[in-house]
C-alpha positions as CSV (number, residue, x, y, z in Angstrom):
1,X,83.3,98.4,117.3
2,X,83.6,101.2,114.6
3,X,86.0,101.2,111.7
4,X,88.7,103.1,113.5
5,X,88.8,100.6,116.4
6,X,88.9,97.7,113.8
7,X,91.8,99.3,111.9
8,X,93.7,100.1,115.2
9,X,93.3,96.5,116.5
10,X,94.6,95.0,113.2
11,X,97.5,97.4,112.7
12,X,98.6,96.9,116.3
13,X,99.3,93.3,115.3
14,X,100.9,94.2,111.9
15,X,97.9,92.8,109.9
16,X,96.1,94.5,107.0
17,X,92.3,94.4,107.5
18,X,90.2,93.3,104.5
19,X,87.3,95.3,103.1
20,X,84.9,92.9,104.7
21,X,86.4,93.6,108.1
22,X,85.9,97.3,107.6
23,X,82.4,97.1,106.0
24,X,80.9,94.8,108.6
25,X,79.9,92.3,105.9
26,X,81.6,89.5,107.6
27,X,79.7,89.2,110.9
28,X,80.4,85.4,111.3
29,X,84.1,85.8,111.4
30,X,86.1,86.2,114.5
31,X,88.1,89.4,114.7
32,X,91.5,87.8,115.5
33,X,94.5,89.8,114.3
34,X,96.8,87.2,115.8
35,X,95.6,84.7,113.2
36,X,95.2,87.3,110.4
37,X,92.2,89.2,109.0
38,X,90.0,86.1,109.0
39,X,89.4,84.0,112.0
40,X,87.0,81.2,111.8
41,X,83.7,81.5,109.9
42,X,80.4,79.7,110.3
43,X,81.5,77.0,107.9
44,X,84.4,76.2,110.2
45,X,87.0,77.6,107.8
46,X,90.0,79.2,109.6
47,X,92.4,81.5,107.8
48,X,95.6,82.9,109.2
49,X,98.5,85.0,107.9
50,X,101.9,84.3,109.4
51,X,103.6,87.3,111.0
52,X,107.1,88.4,110.0
53,X,107.6,92.0,111.2
54,X,110.3,94.1,109.6
55,X,112.9,95.4,112.0
56,X,113.9,99.0,112.0
57,X,117.5,98.2,112.4
58,X,119.4,94.9,112.5
59,X,122.6,94.4,114.4
60,X,125.6,92.4,113.2
61,X,124.6,89.5,115.4
62,X,121.1,89.6,113.8
63,X,122.7,89.0,110.4
64,X,124.9,86.3,111.7
65,X,122.0,84.5,113.4
66,X,119.8,84.9,110.3
67,X,122.2,83.1,107.9
68,X,123.4,80.6,110.5
69,X,119.8,79.6,111.1
70,X,119.2,79.3,107.3
71,X,122.3,77.2,106.9
72,X,121.4,74.8,109.8
73,X,117.8,74.3,108.7
74,X,118.7,73.5,105.0
75,X,121.6,71.4,106.1
76,X,119.3,69.3,108.2
77,X,117.1,68.8,105.1
78,X,120.1,67.7,103.1
79,X,121.4,65.3,105.7
80,X,118.3,63.2,105.0
81,X,119.6,62.7,101.5
82,X,123.4,62.5,101.8
83,X,126.3,61.5,104.0
84,X,128.8,64.3,104.3
85,X,132.1,65.3,105.8
86,X,133.1,68.8,107.0
87,X,134.9,71.1,104.6
88,X,138.0,71.0,106.8
89,X,138.0,67.2,106.6
90,X,137.3,67.2,102.9
91,X,140.6,69.1,102.3
92,X,142.6,66.2,103.5
93,X,140.4,63.4,102.1
94,X,141.9,61.9,98.9
95,X,138.8,60.0,98.0
96,X,135.5,61.3,96.6
97,X,133.4,63.0,99.3
98,X,130.2,65.0,99.9
99,X,130.0,68.4,101.6
100,X,127.3,71.0,102.6
101,X,127.9,74.7,102.7
102,X,126.7,78.2,102.1
103,X,128.0,80.4,99.2
104,X,130.2,83.1,100.7
105,X,131.3,84.9,97.5
106,X,132.0,84.4,93.8
107,X,135.4,83.8,92.2
108,X,136.6,83.8,88.6
109,X,136.5,80.0,88.4
110,X,133.5,79.4,90.7
111,X,132.8,80.4,94.3
112,X,133.8,80.1,97.9
113,X,131.8,77.6,99.9
114,X,131.9,77.6,103.7
115,X,130.5,75.7,106.7
116,X,131.2,76.0,110.4
117,X,134.6,74.5,110.1
118,X,136.2,76.3,107.2
119,X,135.9,77.3,103.5
120,X,136.9,75.9,100.2
121,X,136.9,77.2,96.6
122,X,134.5,75.3,94.3
123,X,135.4,75.0,90.6
124,X,132.2,75.0,88.6
125,X,133.5,72.3,86.2
126,X,130.8,73.1,83.6
127,X,127.9,72.2,85.8
128,X,125.0,74.4,84.5
129,X,123.1,74.2,87.8
130,X,125.9,76.1,89.5
131,X,125.6,79.0,87.1
132,X,122.3,80.0,88.7
133,X,123.4,80.1,92.3
134,X,123.5,83.2,94.5
135,X,125.5,84.3,97.5
136,X,124.0,82.8,100.7
137,X,122.5,79.8,98.8
138,X,122.8,76.5,100.8
139,X,123.2,73.1,99.1
140,X,125.3,70.0,98.9
141,X,128.0,68.9,96.6
142,X,129.5,65.5,95.7
143,X,133.0,65.5,94.2
144,X,136.7,65.5,95.1
145,X,139.5,67.9,96.3
146,X,142.6,68.5,94.3
147,X,145.2,71.2,95.2
148,X,142.9,72.6,97.9
149,X,140.0,73.1,95.4
150,X,136.8,71.2,95.2
151,X,135.7,69.8,91.8
152,X,132.0,68.9,92.0
153,X,130.4,66.1,90.0
154,X,126.9,66.5,91.4
155,X,124.8,69.1,93.1
156,X,122.3,68.1,95.8
157,X,119.4,70.4,96.5
158,X,117.0,70.0,99.5
159,X,114.1,70.0,97.1
160,X,110.6,68.8,97.9
161,X,110.3,65.3,99.3
162,X,108.0,63.0,97.3
163,X,106.1,61.8,100.4
164,X,105.0,65.2,101.7
165,X,101.4,65.9,102.6
166,X,99.3,67.3,99.7
167,X,96.6,69.6,101.0
168,X,93.1,69.5,99.6
169,X,89.8,70.9,100.9
170,X,86.6,69.5,99.4
171,X,84.0,72.0,98.2
172,X,86.3,75.0,98.4
173,X,87.3,77.3,95.6
174,X,90.0,80.0,95.7
175,X,90.3,83.0,93.3
176,X,93.7,84.8,93.0
177,X,93.5,88.3,91.7
178,X,96.0,91.1,91.1
179,X,93.9,93.9,89.6
180,X,94.4,96.9,91.9
181,X,95.9,95.1,94.9
182,X,96.7,91.4,95.3
183,X,93.9,89.5,97.0
184,X,92.7,86.0,97.6
185,X,89.0,85.1,97.7
186,X,88.0,81.9,99.4
187,X,84.5,80.6,98.4
188,X,82.6,77.8,100.1
189,X,78.9,77.2,100.0
190,X,77.4,80.7,100.5
191,X,80.5,82.1,102.3
192,X,83.2,84.3,100.8
193,X,86.3,85.4,102.6
194,X,88.6,88.0,101.1
195,X,92.3,88.2,102.1
196,X,94.4,91.2,101.1
197,X,98.0,90.5,100.3
198,X,100.0,93.3,101.8
199,X,103.4,91.7,102.3
200,X,105.8,89.6,100.3
201,X,106.3,86.8,100.9
202,X,102.9,86.1,102.5
203,X,102.3,82.7,104.1
204,X,98.5,81.9,104.4
205,X,97.2,78.9,106.3
206,X,93.6,77.7,105.4
207,X,92.1,74.9,107.6
208,X,88.8,73.2,107.8
209,X,88.5,70.4,110.3
210,X,91.5,68.2,109.7
211,X,92.1,69.5,106.2
212,X,94.7,72.2,105.6
213,X,96.1,74.1,102.7
214,X,99.2,76.3,102.7
215,X,99.5,79.2,100.2
216,X,102.8,81.0,99.6
217,X,102.3,84.3,97.8
218,X,105.3,86.2,96.4
219,X,105.5,89.4,94.5
220,X,108.1,89.0,91.8
221,X,109.6,90.6,88.7
222,X,108.3,88.0,86.2
223,X,110.0,84.9,87.5
224,X,110.1,82.2,84.8
225,X,108.9,78.6,85.3
226,X,112.5,77.4,85.6
227,X,113.2,80.1,88.2
228,X,110.1,79.1,90.2
229,X,111.1,75.4,90.1
230,X,114.6,76.4,91.2
231,X,113.3,78.3,94.2
232,X,111.4,75.1,95.3
233,X,114.4,72.9,94.7
234,X,116.7,75.0,96.8
235,X,113.8,75.7,99.3
236,X,114.4,79.5,99.2
237,X,112.9,82.6,97.6
238,X,115.0,85.5,96.3
239,X,116.1,87.5,99.4
240,X,116.4,91.3,99.6
241,X,119.9,92.7,100.1
242,X,120.2,93.7,102.9
243,X,117.7,91.6,104.8
244,X,115.1,93.5,106.8
245,X,113.8,90.9,109.3
246,X,115.3,88.7,112.0
247,X,113.0,85.9,110.9
248,X,113.3,84.3,107.5
249,X,110.0,84.2,105.6
250,X,112.0,83.6,102.4
251,X,113.1,80.1,103.3
252,X,110.6,77.5,102.2
253,X,110.9,75.4,105.4
254,X,107.3,74.2,105.4
255,X,106.0,73.0,102.0
256,X,103.3,75.1,100.4
257,X,100.4,73.5,98.5
258,X,100.0,76.6,96.3
259,X,102.9,78.8,95.2
260,X,101.4,82.0,93.9
261,X,103.6,84.4,91.9
262,X,102.1,87.9,91.8
263,X,103.5,89.2,88.5
264,X,102.5,90.2,85.0
265,X,103.0,86.8,83.3
266,X,100.2,84.2,83.2
267,X,101.2,80.5,83.4
268,X,100.7,77.3,85.4
269,X,103.2,74.6,86.5
270,X,103.4,71.8,89.1
271,X,106.3,70.4,91.1
272,X,106.0,67.3,93.3
273,X,102.4,68.1,94.3
274,X,102.8,71.9,94.5
275,X,100.7,73.9,92.2
276,X,102.6,77.0,90.9
277,X,100.4,79.8,89.6
278,X,101.6,83.0,87.9
279,X,98.8,85.5,87.7
280,X,99.0,89.0,86.3
281,X,96.8,92.1,86.5
282,X,94.8,91.1,83.4
283,X,93.5,87.8,84.6
284,X,92.1,85.9,87.5
285,X,93.1,82.4,88.5
286,X,90.3,80.2,89.9
287,X,91.4,77.1,91.8
288,X,89.4,74.1,92.9
289,X,91.0,73.1,96.2
290,X,89.9,69.5,96.0
291,X,91.0,68.7,92.4
292,X,93.7,71.4,92.1
293,X,92.2,72.3,88.6
294,X,93.1,75.9,87.7
295,X,91.3,78.1,85.2
296,X,92.4,81.5,84.1
297,X,89.8,84.2,83.3
298,X,90.5,87.5,81.6
299,X,89.7,90.6,83.5
300,X,87.5,93.1,81.7
301,X,89.3,96.4,81.9
302,X,86.9,99.3,81.3
303,X,87.9,101.6,78.5
304,X,88.4,105.3,79.5
305,X,85.5,107.5,78.6
306,X,86.6,110.2,76.1
307,X,86.3,113.7,77.5
308,X,83.8,116.0,75.8
309,X,85.4,118.3,73.3
């Protein structure tokens, strides 16, 4: 199979081929675009990139389905943490209660919160967490209703459960790089596997035997540590406006082991077993997938050769 055939086969599946795929330097890997540029190598390591194709045009129903699906999935996460009433029932409940909704729009005093039964104005009441919310965020509130307005006392986020599986793969190292194009290099024994990051967000599954690691790569505009933690707590990445896909790769439904922010800043953080790495164009992040130890290395950028006068 020549390079043109390889490129055609990958692009038919919406997958970006890696340099190894084109150069023929990865003869032990299965050419399997359904699973991504890397299939399974001779060490038994399988790498797959999840597909989320962009739609050329979305209908009104596509938008409705997208946000209804987001609401239902995050609501189900929240129902494991709280007992709630519908917004319609909350309006007539004189006692403290809990509700789940999606932010419809902002008001001068707060925002409009809605579920499948109705909507209600939420008064921020000085709660700092509510100053960071966006339209279409889904979360829970505990408080009370007075004069047809809800006064929250506590915000409940879906967050990351403490008992989730923490992925590790013994003997594997991963290098995250963003020099010319974002790429991820998987090293094990004498084998290297390079994955080009062509989309954002990109969900990457790496498995070996019964061990599995999930990497979420996201190109961002210098998200801070607090912003990254907030994304994990509300289980959602910043979404484009308008959305461009019928599926929702921005919702963090499955819990990643590595949250890689492709941006200029360099920093490291952890949250309930998730390793958060911000890696810029001037450094590499090397990660031991057994111990989760991360080391940053500066990239040597060659100085331009002065032109002869």
